[in-house]
MDTraj code that builds the backbone (N, CA, C; nanometers):
import mdtraj as md
import numpy as np

residues = "UNK UNK UNK UNK UNK UNK UNK UNK UNK UNK UNK UNK UNK UNK UNK UNK UNK UNK UNK UNK UNK UNK UNK UNK UNK UNK UNK UNK UNK UNK UNK UNK UNK UNK UNK UNK UNK UNK UNK UNK UNK UNK UNK UNK UNK UNK UNK UNK UNK UNK UNK UNK UNK UNK UNK UNK UNK UNK UNK UNK UNK UNK UNK UNK UNK UNK UNK UNK UNK UNK UNK UNK UNK UNK UNK UNK UNK UNK UNK UNK UNK UNK UNK UNK UNK UNK UNK UNK UNK UNK UNK UNK UNK UNK UNK UNK UNK UNK UNK UNK UNK UNK UNK UNK UNK UNK UNK UNK UNK UNK UNK UNK".split()
xyz = np.array([
    [12.1969, -1.3248, 7.9059],
    [12.0740, -1.2717, 7.8443],
    [11.9584, -1.3677, 7.8965],
    [11.8452, -1.3048, 7.9346],
    [11.7308, -1.3814, 7.9872],
    [11.6590, -1.4458, 7.8724],
    [11.5753, -1.5550, 7.9067],
    [11.4932, -1.6213, 7.8099],
    [11.3737, -1.5430, 7.7753],
    [11.2937, -1.5894, 7.6842],
    [11.1732, -1.5189, 7.6430],
    [11.0733, -1.5081, 7.7566],
    [10.9951, -1.3995, 7.7600],
    [10.8932, -1.3962, 7.8618],
    [10.7839, -1.4975, 7.8417],
    [10.7036, -1.5188, 7.9532],
    [10.5952, -1.6154, 7.9420],
    [10.5007, -1.5689, 7.8343],
    [10.4440, -1.6636, 7.7666],
    [10.3493, -1.6272, 7.6560],
    [10.2094, -1.6554, 7.7110],
    [10.1304, -1.5477, 7.7189],
    [9.9929, -1.5655, 7.7696],
    [9.9059, -1.6359, 7.6670],
    [9.8093, -1.7153, 7.7157],
    [9.7099, -1.7776, 7.6271],
    [9.7483, -1.8959, 7.5583],
    [9.8585, -1.9621, 7.6009],
    [9.8896, -2.0920, 7.5350],
    [10.0373, -2.0924, 7.4884],
    [10.0752, -2.1939, 7.4251],
    [10.2160, -2.2026, 7.3766],
    [10.3056, -2.2673, 7.4772],
    [10.4318, -2.2410, 7.4739],
    [10.5286, -2.3005, 7.5651],
    [10.5850, -2.1890, 7.6519],
    [10.6202, -2.2323, 7.7738],
    [10.6900, -2.1386, 7.8676],
    [10.8187, -2.2013, 7.9036],
    [10.9285, -2.1267, 7.9124],
    [11.0569, -2.1717, 7.9563],
    [11.0701, -2.1424, 8.1045],
    [11.0887, -2.2522, 8.1830],
    [11.1093, -2.2301, 8.3235],
    [11.2530, -2.1928, 8.3527],
    [11.2809, -2.1418, 8.4695],
    [11.4153, -2.0969, 8.5022],
    [11.5158, -2.2090, 8.4891],
    [11.4717, -2.3333, 8.5104],
    [11.5693, -2.4463, 8.5069],
    [11.5914, -2.4919, 8.3657],
    [11.5303, -2.4274, 8.2657],
    [11.5525, -2.4555, 8.1298],
    [11.4553, -2.5595, 8.0671],
    [11.3722, -2.6210, 8.1557],
    [11.2764, -2.7198, 8.1034],
    [11.1595, -2.6357, 8.0371],
    [11.1018, -2.7032, 7.9395],
    [10.9895, -2.6428, 7.8710],
    [10.8611, -2.7033, 7.9312],
    [10.7637, -2.6117, 7.9598],
    [10.6420, -2.6563, 8.0178],
    [10.5312, -2.6244, 7.9141],
    [10.4511, -2.7237, 7.8855],
    [10.3361, -2.7107, 7.7919],
    [10.2178, -2.6564, 7.8626],
    [10.1550, -2.5574, 7.7975],
    [10.0283, -2.5106, 7.8515],
    [9.9130, -2.5674, 7.7683],
    [9.8054, -2.6081, 7.8337],
    [9.6898, -2.6630, 7.7614],
    [9.5687, -2.5727, 7.7802],
    [9.4839, -2.5758, 7.6828],
    [9.3616, -2.4971, 7.6951],
    [9.2496, -2.5985, 7.7019],
    [9.1522, -2.5726, 7.7846],
    [9.0310, -2.6600, 7.7961],
    [8.9323, -2.6243, 7.6806],
    [8.8803, -2.7265, 7.6288],
    [8.7788, -2.7058, 7.5202],
    [8.6541, -2.6493, 7.5866],
    [8.5984, -2.5466, 7.5263],
    [8.4781, -2.4858, 7.5755],
    [8.3631, -2.5346, 7.4880],
    [8.2630, -2.5902, 7.5462],
    [8.1453, -2.6401, 7.4684],
    [8.0620, -2.5198, 7.4238],
    [8.0150, -2.5313, 7.3058],
    [7.9217, -2.4266, 7.2542],
    [7.7843, -2.4400, 7.3264],
    [7.7259, -2.3290, 7.3603],
    [7.5959, -2.3339, 7.4273],
    [7.4907, -2.3987, 7.3343],
    [7.3863, -2.4635, 7.3899],
    [7.2881, -2.5273, 7.3051],
    [7.2028, -2.4178, 7.2376],
    [7.1438, -2.4485, 7.1287],
    [7.0595, -2.3442, 7.0545],
    [6.9149, -2.3852, 7.0692],
    [6.8350, -2.2784, 7.0598],
    [6.6870, -2.2943, 7.0764],
    [6.6135, -2.2192, 6.9640],
    [6.5021, -2.2829, 6.9184],
    [6.4261, -2.2218, 6.8114],
    [6.3153, -2.1308, 6.8729],
    [6.2971, -2.0200, 6.8172],
    [6.1804, -1.9341, 6.8553],
    [6.0705, -1.9713, 6.7535],
    [5.9601, -2.0277, 6.8039],
    [5.8522, -2.0711, 6.7221],
    [5.7302, -1.9774, 6.7346],
    [5.6825, -1.9311, 6.6209],
    [5.5542, -1.8506, 6.6247],
    [5.4399, -1.9402, 6.5820],
    [5.3249, -1.9269, 6.6481],
    [5.2123, -2.0129, 6.6244],
    [5.0972, -1.9277, 6.5553],
    [5.0280, -1.9897, 6.4582],
    [4.9207, -1.9238, 6.3897],
    [4.7998, -1.9112, 6.4815],
    [4.7246, -1.8082, 6.4643],
    [4.5917, -1.7981, 6.5280],
    [4.4974, -1.7294, 6.4263],
    [4.3733, -1.7254, 6.4596],
    [4.2709, -1.6813, 6.3662],
    [4.2451, -1.5280, 6.3762],
    [4.3167, -1.4611, 6.4630],
    [4.2900, -1.3212, 6.4896],
    [4.3969, -1.2176, 6.4550],
    [4.5261, -1.2640, 6.4629],
    [4.6355, -1.1719, 6.4343],
    [4.6457, -1.1509, 6.2838],
    [4.6437, -1.0257, 6.2379],
    [4.6583, -1.0000, 6.0938],
    [4.7950, -1.0467, 6.0384],
    [4.7911, -1.0895, 5.9157],
    [4.9160, -1.1412, 5.8478],
    [5.0150, -1.0278, 5.8386],
    [4.9662, -0.9080, 5.8036],
    [5.0568, -0.7932, 5.7935],
    [5.1333, -0.7632, 5.9215],
    [5.0665, -0.7787, 6.0341],
    [5.1237, -0.7554, 6.1637],
    [5.2359, -0.8594, 6.1900],
    [5.2110, -0.9879, 6.1564],
    [5.3085, -1.0914, 6.1711],
    [5.4262, -1.0648, 6.0836],
    [5.4057, -1.0318, 5.9566],
    [5.5234, -1.0023, 5.8663],
    [5.6067, -0.8851, 5.9210],
    [5.5381, -0.7783, 5.9673],
    [5.6133, -0.6592, 6.0193],
    [5.6910, -0.7046, 6.1423],
    [5.6304, -0.7864, 6.2230],
    [5.6947, -0.8310, 6.3503],
    [5.8224, -0.9170, 6.3126],
    [5.8098, -0.9980, 6.2167],
    [5.9221, -1.0770, 6.1722],
    [6.0368, -0.9932, 6.1207],
    [6.0029, -0.8878, 6.0535],
    [6.1051, -0.7901, 6.0082],
    [6.1706, -0.7211, 6.1237],
    [6.0918, -0.6712, 6.2143],
    [6.1413, -0.5879, 6.3244],
    [6.2129, -0.6723, 6.4308],
    [6.1554, -0.7797, 6.4792],
    [6.2129, -0.8561, 6.5894],
    [6.3204, -0.9577, 6.5419],
    [6.2937, -1.0147, 6.4271],
    [6.3888, -1.1212, 6.3748],
    [6.4728, -1.0788, 6.2673],
    [6.4649, -0.9527, 6.2289],
    [6.5548, -0.8920, 6.1221],
    [6.5420, -0.9627, 5.9875],
    [6.4242, -1.0062, 5.9521],
    [6.3979, -1.0709, 5.8221],
    [6.3778, -0.9699, 5.7198],
    [6.4171, -0.9956, 5.5951],
    [6.3889, -0.9033, 5.4876],
    [6.2350, -0.9114, 5.4578],
    [6.1815, -0.8130, 5.3906],
    [6.0368, -0.8215, 5.3558],
    [5.9931, -0.9542, 5.2859],
    [6.0809, -0.9946, 5.1943],
    [6.0504, -1.1176, 5.1226],
    [6.0561, -1.2440, 5.2183],
    [6.1564, -1.2475, 5.2967],
    [6.1656, -1.3598, 5.3972],
    [6.0505, -1.3546, 5.4966],
    [6.0193, -1.2334, 5.5450],
    [5.9128, -1.2190, 5.6412],
    [5.7785, -1.2658, 5.5822],
    [5.7483, -1.2276, 5.4611],
    [5.6300, -1.2667, 5.3992],
    [5.6187, -1.4172, 5.3760],
    [5.7265, -1.4798, 5.3298],
    [5.7369, -1.6223, 5.3102],
    [5.7181, -1.6972, 5.4416],
    [5.7790, -1.6491, 5.5498],
    [5.7643, -1.7140, 5.6765],
    [5.6289, -1.6930, 5.7315],
    [5.5711, -1.5774, 5.7197],
    [5.4327, -1.5532, 5.7647],
    [5.3390, -1.6457, 5.6967],
    [5.3523, -1.6743, 5.5677],
    [5.2611, -1.7568, 5.4995],
    [5.2832, -1.9011, 5.5409],
    [5.4047, -1.9450, 5.5690],
    [5.4325, -2.0713, 5.6238],
    [5.3596, -2.0945, 5.7520],
    [5.3741, -2.0000, 5.8439],
    [5.3043, -2.0032, 5.9748],
    [5.1569, -2.0113, 5.9521],
    [5.0993, -1.9322, 5.8621],
    [4.9597, -1.9329, 5.8418],
    [4.9123, -2.0642, 5.7900],
    [4.9839, -2.1297, 5.6978],
    [4.9407, -2.2512, 5.6343],
    [4.9683, -2.3788, 5.7164],
    [5.0826, -2.3796, 5.7853],
    [5.1166, -2.4981, 5.8604],
    [5.0902, -2.4937, 6.0106],
    [5.0570, -2.3736, 6.0566],
    [5.0248, -2.3585, 6.2029],
    [5.1411, -2.3074, 6.2889],
    [5.2631, -2.3164, 6.2365],
    [5.3774, -2.2669, 6.3161],
    [5.4944, -2.2464, 6.2219],
    [5.5910, -2.1661, 6.2683],
    [5.7153, -2.1476, 6.1930],
    [5.8231, -2.0982, 6.2799],
    [5.9481, -2.1180, 6.2381],
    [6.0609, -2.0759, 6.3232],
    [6.1090, -1.9336, 6.2843],
    [6.1091, -1.8413, 6.3761],
    [6.1531, -1.7044, 6.3554],
    [6.3041, -1.7009, 6.3526],
    [6.3698, -1.7835, 6.4322],
    [6.5154, -1.7767, 6.4375],
    [6.5665, -1.8832, 6.5401],
    [6.6983, -1.9000, 6.5427],
    [6.7625, -1.9997, 6.6335],
    [6.8677, -1.9172, 6.7130],
    [6.8616, -1.9265, 6.8418],
    [6.9454, -1.8493, 6.9315],
    [6.9878, -1.9277, 7.0542],
    [7.0727, -1.8649, 7.1377],
    [7.0964, -1.9244, 7.2687],
    [6.9719, -1.9015, 7.3519],
    [6.9607, -1.9744, 7.4610],
    [6.8397, -1.9728, 7.5392],
    [6.7947, -1.8338, 7.5902],
    [6.8887, -1.7533, 7.6325],
    [6.8570, -1.6214, 7.6811],
    [6.8052, -1.5312, 7.5732],
    [6.8689, -1.5401, 7.4550],
    [6.8221, -1.4507, 7.3437],
    [6.6923, -1.4984, 7.3032],
    [6.6719, -1.6354, 7.2881],
    [6.5424, -1.6876, 7.2443],
    [6.4239, -1.6445, 7.3385],
    [6.4500, -1.6519, 7.4652],
    [6.3515, -1.6091, 7.5656],
    [6.3147, -1.4593, 7.5529],
    [6.4164, -1.3780, 7.5260],
    [6.3968, -1.2357, 7.5079],
    [6.3160, -1.2101, 7.3801],
    [6.3384, -1.2873, 7.2719],
    [6.2655, -1.2688, 7.1537],
    [6.1142, -1.3002, 7.1798],
    [6.0941, -1.4099, 7.2502],
    [5.9555, -1.4533, 7.2814],
    [5.8852, -1.3424, 7.3652],
    [5.9481, -1.2887, 7.4599],
    [5.8930, -1.1821, 7.5423],
    [5.8618, -1.0635, 7.4568],
    [5.9505, -1.0303, 7.3593],
    [5.9280, -0.9164, 7.2705],
    [5.8091, -0.9377, 7.1853],
    [5.7936, -1.0574, 7.1288],
    [5.6775, -1.0932, 7.0441],
    [5.5514, -1.0825, 7.1243],
    [5.5497, -1.1358, 7.2428],
    [5.4277, -1.1249, 7.3261],
    [5.3952, -0.9823, 7.3645],
    [5.4989, -0.9117, 7.3958],
    [5.4774, -0.7668, 7.4367],
    [5.4172, -0.6876, 7.3179],
    [5.4731, -0.7067, 7.2012],
    [5.4265, -0.6242, 7.0849],
    [5.2821, -0.6696, 7.0478],
    [5.2556, -0.8040, 7.0520],
    [5.1224, -0.8516, 7.0161],
    [5.0185, -0.7960, 7.1185],
    [5.0547, -0.8041, 7.2439],
    [4.9599, -0.7557, 7.3506],
    [4.9348, -0.6105, 7.3367],
    [5.0408, -0.5362, 7.3160],
    [5.0305, -0.3898, 7.2971],
    [4.9344, -0.3501, 7.1843],
    [4.9332, -0.4377, 7.0825],
    [4.8487, -0.4067, 6.9620],
    [4.7158, -0.4810, 6.9660],
    [4.6887, -0.5508, 7.0800],
    [4.5604, -0.6204, 7.0995],
    [4.5489, -0.7547, 7.0255],
    [4.6526, -0.8213, 6.9993],
    [4.6544, -0.9504, 6.9269],
    [4.6959, -1.0661, 7.0152],
    [4.6384, -1.1790, 6.9931],
    [4.6722, -1.2987, 7.0726],
    [4.7888, -1.3831, 7.0273],
    [4.8771, -1.3266, 6.9392],
    [4.9844, -1.4002, 6.8784],
    [5.0681, -1.4570, 6.9891],
    [5.1043, -1.5919, 6.9801],
    [5.1811, -1.6651, 7.0740],
    [5.3081, -1.7195, 7.0030],
    [5.4109, -1.7260, 7.0880],
    [5.5387, -1.7861, 7.0396],
    [5.5994, -1.8672, 7.1606],
    [5.6938, -1.9473, 7.1265],
    [5.7542, -2.0280, 7.2320],
    [5.8989, -2.0625, 7.1902],
    [5.9646, -2.1325, 7.2814],
    [6.1050, -2.1750, 7.2647],
    [6.1020, -2.3307, 7.2606],
    [6.1715, -2.3836, 7.1588],
    [6.1937, -2.5285, 7.1459],
    [6.3402, -2.5567, 7.1262],
    [6.3858, -2.6660, 7.1846],
    [6.5292, -2.7075, 7.1652],
    [6.5485, -2.7349, 7.0202],
    [6.6661, -2.6918, 6.9661],
    [6.6974, -2.7145, 6.8288],
    [6.7511, -2.8549, 6.8107],
])
top = md.Topology()
chain = top.add_chain()
for i, resn in enumerate(residues, 1):
    res = top.add_residue(resn, chain, resSeq=i)
    for name in ("N", "CA", "C"):
        top.add_atom(name, md.element.get_by_symbol(name[0]), res)
traj = md.Trajectory(xyz[None], top)
């Protein structure tokens, strides 16, 4: 009777000569995270910012309003934390929506 088949993805393999061979997995580092920061300005309406936070960052109406007020009072606020590619896409979406609606709202990416 033959031995067990090779086990994919880790574990032990039995070689034909009967010796057991250990398989190891390399540890994969998690990608770094980045904050998407929205900056206050004197022209973009607060309602637009709150709606944008709901639409782009999937915030609830209560969370969006609270974050919008934080941005208004302190000058900036974090919309979310993502991998670099996702964060850059969120920034481009914010800028596109603001420009489409005629507002100067700015956002950026900062390392977390």
